[in-house]
Backbone as a chain_set.jsonl record, in Angstrom:
{"seq": "XXXXXXXXXXXXXXXXXXXXXXXXXXXXXXXXXXXXXXXXXXXXXXXXXXXXXXXXXXXXXXXXXXXXXXXXXXXX", "coords": {"N": [[78.254, -19.043, -30.778], [76.592, -22.102, -30.481], [75.792, -24.555, -32.824], [73.585, -26.985, -34.138], [73.383, -27.631, -36.75], [75.053, -29.31, -38.35], [74.207, -31.803, -37.357], [71.53, -31.901, -38.211], [71.958, -31.958, -40.973], [73.363, -34.375, -41.191], [71.417, -36.21, -40.341], [69.604, -35.902, -42.435], [71.183, -36.748, -44.627], [71.548, -39.428, -43.953], [68.998, -40.286, -44.055], [67.387, -40.314, -41.788], [64.683, -39.907, -39.69], [63.184, -37.577, -37.346], [61.342, -38.893, -35.849], [62.238, -41.578, -35.865], [64.629, -41.134, -34.529], [63.704, -40.258, -32.03], [62.583, -42.646, -31.084], [64.876, -44.273, -30.858], [66.269, -42.832, -28.963], [65.059, -43.376, -26.568], [66.316, -45.569, -25.487], [68.543, -44.436, -24.399], [67.539, -42.906, -22.4], [66.549, -40.389, -23.193], [64.286, -37.799, -23.955], [61.517, -36.665, -26.079], [61.523, -33.905, -25.939], [64.187, -33.282, -25.695], [65.193, -33.949, -28.224], [63.815, -32.048, -29.665], [65.023, -29.73, -28.634], [67.603, -30.044, -29.667], [67.057, -29.797, -32.411], [66.378, -27.18, -32.479], [68.596, -25.73, -31.878], [69.092, -25.327, -29.155], [70.336, -25.468, -25.75], [71.874, -28.505, -24.663], [72.742, -31.436, -22.752], [76.018, -32.88, -22.123], [75.752, -35.598, -21.954], [73.619, -36.053, -23.659], [74.783, -35.348, -26.113], [76.719, -37.336, -26.245], [75.066, -39.597, -26.429], [73.847, -39.108, -28.928], [76.053, -39.355, -30.63], [76.601, -42.076, -30.291], [74.18, -43.259, -31.195], [74.102, -42.407, -33.871], [76.492, -43.301, -34.772], [78.86, -41.678, -35.038], [81.296, -38.981, -34.98], [81.742, -36.314, -32.615], [82.207, -33.863, -33.914], [80.74, -34.122, -36.178], [78.173, -33.517, -35.58], [77.892, -31.084, -34.331], [78.693, -27.584, -34.268], [80.689, -24.632, -33.831], [80.147, -21.191, -33.748], [81.593, -18.16, -33.395], [80.247, -15.552, -31.392], [79.474, -12.224, -32.38], [80.069, -10.19, -30.545], [80.898, -10.678, -27.242], [80.282, -10.875, -23.688], [82.69, -11.478, -22.483], [84.537, -10.27, -24.11], [84.408, -7.633, -23.471]], "CA": [[76.997, -19.755, -30.755], [76.65, -23.512, -30.815], [74.763, -24.925, -33.789], [73.433, -28.402, -34.453], [73.132, -27.754, -38.185], [75.663, -30.551, -38.862], [73.342, -32.924, -36.977], [70.383, -31.906, -39.115], [72.453, -32.404, -42.281], [73.691, -35.796, -41.076], [70.145, -36.938, -40.32], [69.072, -35.857, -43.795], [72.029, -37.604, -45.468], [71.327, -40.83, -43.591], [67.576, -40.577, -44.187], [66.864, -40.597, -40.452], [63.66, -38.947, -39.266], [63.179, -37.29, -35.911], [60.532, -39.958, -35.245], [63.169, -42.692, -35.639], [65.576, -40.688, -33.511], [62.996, -40.273, -30.739], [62.465, -44.04, -30.655], [66.209, -44.729, -30.468], [66.715, -42.091, -27.782], [64.497, -43.991, -25.376], [67.345, -46.468, -24.953], [69.496, -43.591, -23.67], [66.752, -42.083, -21.469], [66.35, -39.041, -23.717], [62.89, -37.651, -24.353], [61.265, -35.915, -27.307], [61.902, -32.505, -25.708], [65.626, -33.19, -25.959], [65.336, -33.924, -29.682], [63.324, -30.732, -30.079], [66.064, -28.75, -28.295], [68.672, -30.209, -30.656], [66.601, -29.278, -33.697], [66.206, -25.729, -32.337], [69.882, -25.164, -31.439], [69.052, -24.974, -27.739], [71.361, -26.181, -24.983], [71.667, -29.901, -24.262], [73.833, -31.928, -21.907], [77.051, -33.697, -22.771], [75.192, -36.952, -22.052], [72.823, -36.064, -24.886], [75.718, -35.373, -27.24], [77.303, -38.673, -26.246], [74.044, -40.511, -26.947], [73.696, -38.866, -30.363], [77.216, -39.947, -31.303], [76.406, -43.534, -30.28], [73.039, -43.601, -32.047], [74.418, -42.133, -35.275], [77.816, -43.857, -35.055], [79.612, -40.57, -35.613], [82.141, -38.184, -34.102], [81.071, -35.098, -32.143], [82.324, -32.778, -34.895], [79.766, -34.354, -37.234], [76.826, -33.119, -35.15], [77.887, -29.785, -33.653], [79.699, -26.627, -34.721], [80.767, -23.409, -33.042], [80.267, -19.922, -34.464], [81.792, -17.11, -32.386], [79.337, -14.413, -31.398], [80.175, -11.019, -32.811], [80.614, -9.555, -29.345], [80.439, -11.349, -26.031], [80.627, -10.18, -22.45], [84.101, -11.725, -22.205], [85.336, -9.355, -24.916], [84.282, -6.254, -22.984]], "C": [[77.238, -21.2, -31.174], [75.493, -23.829, -31.757], [74.767, -26.435, -33.999], [73.058, -28.602, -35.918], [73.811, -28.997, -38.765], [74.839, -31.792, -38.512], [72.161, -33.022, -37.932], [70.786, -32.38, -40.511], [72.748, -33.898, -42.273], [72.419, -36.644, -41.073], [69.543, -37.006, -41.719], [69.853, -36.792, -44.718], [71.774, -39.082, -45.213], [69.86, -41.239, -43.713], [66.911, -40.929, -42.866], [65.883, -39.497, -40.055], [63.776, -38.674, -37.772], [62.326, -38.32, -35.169], [61.417, -41.163, -34.907], [64.124, -42.346, -34.502], [64.933, -40.705, -32.124], [62.861, -41.694, -30.2], [63.8, -44.583, -30.171], [66.662, -44.072, -29.171], [66.16, -42.662, -26.492], [65.482, -44.926, -24.701], [68.309, -45.694, -24.059], [68.805, -42.65, -22.683], [66.659, -40.619, -21.899], [64.911, -38.938, -24.201], [62.746, -36.799, -25.611], [61.603, -34.435, -27.152], [63.384, -32.289, -26.005], [65.886, -33.122, -27.459], [64.888, -32.569, -30.214], [64.366, -29.65, -29.783], [67.227, -28.836, -29.284], [68.284, -29.574, -31.991], [66.456, -27.757, -33.682], [67.476, -25.019, -31.874], [69.84, -24.65, -30.006], [70.052, -25.836, -26.98], [70.912, -27.595, -24.621], [72.881, -30.337, -23.45], [74.871, -32.697, -22.726], [76.593, -35.15, -22.87], [74.355, -37.095, -23.322], [73.725, -36.139, -26.104], [76.366, -36.745, -27.368], [76.321, -39.686, -26.839], [73.869, -40.348, -28.449], [74.849, -39.49, -31.152], [77.092, -41.467, -31.361], [75.301, -43.947, -31.252], [73.398, -43.478, -33.523], [75.771, -42.69, -35.709], [78.693, -42.803, -35.741], [80.474, -39.905, -34.548], [81.395, -36.899, -33.741], [81.107, -33.972, -33.18], [81.361, -32.946, -36.067], [78.357, -33.904, -36.849], [76.755, -31.722, -34.542], [78.964, -28.884, -34.256], [79.595, -25.356, -33.881], [80.955, -22.22, -33.964], [80.453, -18.836, -33.413], [80.742, -16.009, -32.524], [80.141, -13.186, -31.79], [80.804, -10.301, -31.632], [80.033, -10.263, -28.132], [80.841, -10.535, -24.818], [82.103, -10.36, -22.113], [85.0, -10.755, -22.958], [85.341, -7.939, -24.348], [85.208, -5.983, -21.833]], "O": [[77.995, -21.474, -32.105], [74.356, -23.422, -31.518], [75.821, -27.072, -34.032], [72.48, -29.626, -36.281], [73.212, -29.682, -39.594], [74.784, -32.735, -39.301], [71.832, -34.109, -38.407], [70.042, -33.118, -41.157], [72.426, -34.606, -43.227], [72.361, -37.681, -41.734], [69.033, -38.047, -42.133], [69.262, -37.539, -45.498], [71.782, -39.891, -46.141], [69.518, -42.402, -43.499], [65.986, -41.739, -42.824], [66.214, -38.312, -40.081], [64.389, -39.443, -37.032], [62.563, -38.588, -33.991], [61.352, -41.699, -33.801], [64.389, -43.169, -33.625], [65.563, -41.124, -31.153], [63.008, -41.922, -29.0], [63.845, -45.29, -29.164], [67.362, -44.691, -28.37], [66.737, -42.45, -25.425], [65.48, -45.06, -23.477], [68.828, -46.232, -23.081], [69.42, -41.705, -22.188], [66.687, -39.718, -21.061], [64.379, -39.88, -24.789], [63.729, -36.279, -26.139], [61.937, -33.776, -28.137], [63.779, -31.237, -26.508], [66.708, -32.326, -27.913], [65.517, -32.011, -31.113], [64.567, -28.75, -30.598], [67.772, -27.81, -29.692], [69.093, -28.894, -32.621], [66.417, -27.121, -34.735], [67.437, -23.841, -31.519], [70.48, -23.65, -29.682], [70.556, -26.824, -27.514], [69.745, -27.844, -24.318], [73.921, -29.677, -23.467], [74.622, -33.102, -23.861], [77.008, -35.862, -23.785], [74.382, -38.137, -23.977], [73.461, -36.908, -27.028], [76.54, -37.255, -28.475], [76.702, -40.528, -27.652], [73.756, -41.339, -29.171], [74.639, -40.08, -32.212], [77.441, -42.079, -32.371], [75.475, -44.879, -32.038], [73.043, -44.338, -34.33], [76.154, -42.568, -36.873], [79.191, -43.0, -36.849], [80.385, -40.232, -33.365], [80.519, -36.455, -34.483], [80.145, -33.214, -33.308], [81.183, -32.022, -36.861], [77.452, -33.907, -37.684], [75.662, -31.227, -34.266], [80.01, -29.358, -34.698], [78.551, -25.054, -33.303], [81.809, -22.234, -34.85], [79.549, -18.609, -32.609], [80.397, -15.595, -33.631], [81.348, -13.122, -31.555], [81.947, -9.852, -31.714], [78.818, -10.423, -28.016], [81.65, -9.613, -24.917], [82.705, -9.471, -21.512], [86.102, -10.448, -22.502], [86.196, -7.131, -24.713], [85.228, -4.871, -21.306]]}, "num_chains": 1, "name": "protein.A"}
């Protein structure tokens, strides 16, 4: 499972609100639904991840983490 918990922690550490983030995302043609998907650990595009790294001046590993599912179809 992909989690954006590191993104939420980074926003908190930097004192950045989702309102501020939504305003900045307009520059990158991202809408408020995209921010909502990030906050809910839903799928987003690599363009969105790239924009987040630019906006927050961070590396990808600072906004996303991977947790293996207990059992996946590939394991069967």
